TIRO-523426 format. One record per residue (C-alpha): x, y, z. Coordinates in steps of 0.2 Angstrom, whole numbers, padded with zeros to 4 digits, always signed. Layout:
residues N
XYZ/...
//
This chain:
residues 322
+0000-0001-0001/+0007+0017-0004/+0010+0029+0011/+0006+0046+0001/+0013+0062+0007/+0004+0076+0014/-0001+0089+0007/+0003+0081-0008/+0015+0088-0023/+0017+0084-0041/+0030+0079-0047/+0037+0088-0065/+0050+0075-0073/+0063+0089-0080/+0075+0076-0090/+0073+0082-0107/+0078+0100-0102/+0088+0102-0084/+0095+0085-0086/+0099+0083-0104/+0107+0101-0106/+0126+0096-0098/+0125+0079-0109/+0133+0088-0125/+0123+0074-0132/+0107+0079-0145/+0093+0065-0142/+0085+0060-0158/+0068+0069-0161/+0059+0052-0159/+0069+0045-0144/+0062+0060-0136/+0047+0058-0141/+0046+0041-0136/+0055+0046-0117/+0038+0059-0115/+0026+0046-0121/+0032+0032-0107/+0031+0046-0094/+0016+0051-0097/+0008+0033-0100/+0017+0028-0081/+0007+0043-0073/+0021+0056-0071/+0009+0071-0071/+0021+0084-0078/+0038+0085-0090/+0050+0098-0094/+0052+0093-0112/+0065+0106-0118/+0072+0124-0118/+0070+0139-0130/+0090+0141-0127/+0101+0145-0144/+0105+0129-0150/+0123+0136-0151/+0122+0137-0133/+0113+0121-0128/+0117+0109-0142/+0104+0097-0134/+0089+0109-0135/+0090+0111-0154/+0077+0100-0159/+0063+0105-0143/+0053+0113-0158/+0054+0095-0167/+0049+0087-0152/+0033+0100-0148/+0027+0094-0168/+0027+0077-0164/+0017+0079-0149/-0002+0079-0146/-0012+0092-0141/-0018+0081-0126/+0000+0076-0123/+0009+0096-0123/-0006+0099-0111/+0006+0091-0097/+0023+0096-0104/+0033+0114-0101/+0045+0125-0112/+0059+0133-0103/+0060+0154-0111/+0068+0168-0106/+0062+0180-0116/+0045+0187-0126/+0052+0180-0141/+0055+0163-0134/+0036+0162-0126/+0028+0168-0146/+0038+0156-0154/+0035+0142-0142/+0018+0148-0143/+0018+0146-0162/+0022+0127-0162/+0010+0124-0150/+0017+0126-0134/+0005+0131-0120/+0015+0130-0104/+0030+0141-0101/+0041+0141-0087/+0050+0159-0088/+0065+0160-0081/+0079+0172-0075/+0091+0172-0061/+0090+0181-0045/+0105+0188-0047/+0112+0199-0060/+0131+0189-0064/+0122+0172-0064/+0106+0181-0077/+0121+0188-0088/+0131+0170-0089/+0114+0163-0091/+0104+0172-0103/+0114+0188-0107/+0105+0202-0097/+0101+0211-0080/+0090+0204-0067/+0081+0218-0071/+0080+0217-0090/+0073+0199-0090/+0058+0206-0075/+0053+0220-0086/+0050+0210-0101/+0039+0196-0090/+0023+0207-0094/+0025+0206-0111/+0028+0186-0111/+0012+0184-0101/+0003+0193-0114/+0010+0183-0127/+0004+0165-0117/-0012+0172-0110/-0016+0176-0129/-0014+0157-0135/-0024+0153-0118/-0008+0147-0112/-0001+0146-0093/+0016+0155-0086/+0025+0153-0073/+0039+0164-0063/+0054+0155-0063/+0068+0162-0051/+0086+0152-0052/+0098+0156-0040/+0086+0158-0025/+0098+0150-0013/+0117+0154-0019/+0125+0160-0035/+0143+0153-0043/+0148+0170-0044/+0139+0181-0031/+0139+0169-0016/+0123+0168-0003/+0110+0176-0009/+0098+0187+0000/+0079+0181+0004/+0074+0200+0003/+0078+0200-0014/+0068+0184-0018/+0053+0190-0010/+0056+0206-0019/+0056+0199-0036/+0042+0186-0030/+0032+0199-0025/+0036+0211-0040/+0019+0219-0048/+0026+0214-0065/+0024+0198-0061/+0006+0199-0061/-0002+0186-0072/+0008+0171-0068/+0001+0157-0061/+0017+0147-0051/+0032+0153-0044/+0047+0142-0044/+0061+0145-0033/+0078+0137-0038/+0092+0128-0030/+0100+0130-0044/+0119+0123-0036/+0112+0111-0025/+0118+0121-0010/+0104+0125+0002/+0099+0115+0015/+0082+0110+0023/+0079+0124+0037/+0085+0137+0020/+0072+0130+0010/+0057+0129+0023/+0060+0147+0026/+0060+0155+0011/+0046+0141+0005/+0037+0147+0019/+0039+0167+0016/+0034+0166-0004/+0020+0158+0002/+0016+0171+0017/+0021+0187+0009/+0019+0185-0010/+0004+0185-0021/-0006+0167-0019/-0002+0154-0032/+0006+0138-0034/+0024+0137-0027/+0035+0123-0036/+0051+0120-0030/+0067+0114-0040/+0080+0106-0032/+0098+0098-0036/+0109+0086-0024/+0125+0093-0025/+0128+0091-0007/+0115+0075-0005/+0102+0084+0001/+0090+0086-0015/+0076+0073-0009/+0078+0081+0010/+0076+0099+0004/+0062+0092-0006/+0053+0086+0006/+0056+0102+0016/+0047+0112+0001/+0033+0103+0001/+0029+0101+0018/+0031+0122+0017/+0019+0124+0003/+0026+0119-0012/+0012+0109-0022/+0024+0105-0039/+0042+0097-0037/+0056+0096-0051/+0066+0080-0052/+0075+0069-0066/+0078+0052-0070/+0094+0044-0063/+0099+0064-0054/+0104+0067-0073/+0109+0086-0074/+0116+0103-0073/+0118+0120-0077/+0132+0123-0089/+0133+0141-0085/+0134+0137-0065/+0150+0132-0061/+0147+0119-0046/+0130+0114-0052/+0128+0095-0051/+0112+0084-0057/+0094+0086-0053/+0086+0077-0039/+0082+0060-0045/+0063+0059-0050/+0065+0040-0046/+0069+0046-0028/+0058+0058-0025/+0044+0045-0030/+0049+0033-0017/+0049+0047-0003/+0032+0052-0008/+0025+0039-0016/+0010+0045-0024/-0006+0036-0028/-0006+0033-0044/+0013+0026-0041/+0013+0007-0038/+0032-0005-0038/+0028-0010-0056/+0028+0007-0060/+0044+0011-0052/+0051-0003-0058/+0049+0004-0077/+0052+0022-0073/+0070+0014-0067/+0072+0003-0081/+0070+0017-0094/+0081+0029-0085/+0096+0014-0083/+0093+0013-0104/+0093+0033-0107/+0108+0035-0095/+0118+0020-0103/+0113+0027-0120/+0121+0045-0115/+0137+0038-0105/+0131+0045-0089/+0132+0039-0072/+0115+0035-0062/+0114+0045-0044/+0097+0039-0041/+0097+0027-0022/+0080+0021-0025/+0088+0013-0042/+0101+0005-0031/+0087+0000-0019/+0075-0008-0031/+0090-0019-0039/+0093-0023-0022/+0092-0042-0017/+0078-0037-0001/+0065-0047-0012/+0053-0047+0004/+0051-0029+0000/+0036-0024-0014/+0048-0012-0021/+0062-0022-0025/+0065-0026-0044/+0062-0044-0046/+0079-0049-0054/+0075-0063-0067/+0092-0067-0074/+0095-0078-0060/+0085-0095-0052/+0076-0093-0036/+0082-0106-0024/+0070-0115-0012/+0071-0117+0007/+0082-0129+0007/+0095-0119-0007/+0092-0129-0020/+0085-0124-0037/
//
């Protein structure tokens, strides 16, 4: 029986965007579509399937709009695209995208490295992005990268995050995404910031995006959920990181988050299929699997429902004979 964590939080799998962007490899469009459809089949509520970032700067995102074109409107309803400018929103909307994650950094130094402009310039352009999204009956999130620490400026003042989260120019954004881009936050910091965002800024869904650099990805995500986040991000096998943030490592593993929260739609068989999908993808990419849940699922503790049965070896009877 699943023991659903209360309050509940939806998982958004970000493998195909934040997971892939550090690999330097472009997965074929057909393979990306296959992964999207398998994740949806397994019950994953939401997927970040790509980015409008320049292909010369982030090559793995080059075929994002080709993936969009291959998916149905019903499939796209559960998919998000990373955008950083109104032009990004317009191009994605023309291709059929309806869920946009408008992202910029809390610190100027990282925003310049990541997007090529100051935080203020990004914020000033947000109302236009909102208008474009609304014009196609779309949804748009405000995503604040480096909400805890910055690779160039160090610790980030929470008041800076709250000022951006409460900026009137963010009116019209349906969600706010708080990002531990470097994975350097600890649960107490996450609890405090998520709680304050919920209490001191306009009401909307709070999304938490964490990384597992210091091994606290799951702990931080659970702290965010307890503090009010109702959507959380993860990537298969803990894949990923930001190419413009020195020190950033993999995302928090989707498998680990699902095992920790055990939502109603997830069964041991579903987790087994997810682990298999993750292992196949990481093998294709020649990337390590950082998921502890995947390791647990492959353990020999066969009396535990969540362990994947090993069909490669004979099962012994109680006498030890095959």
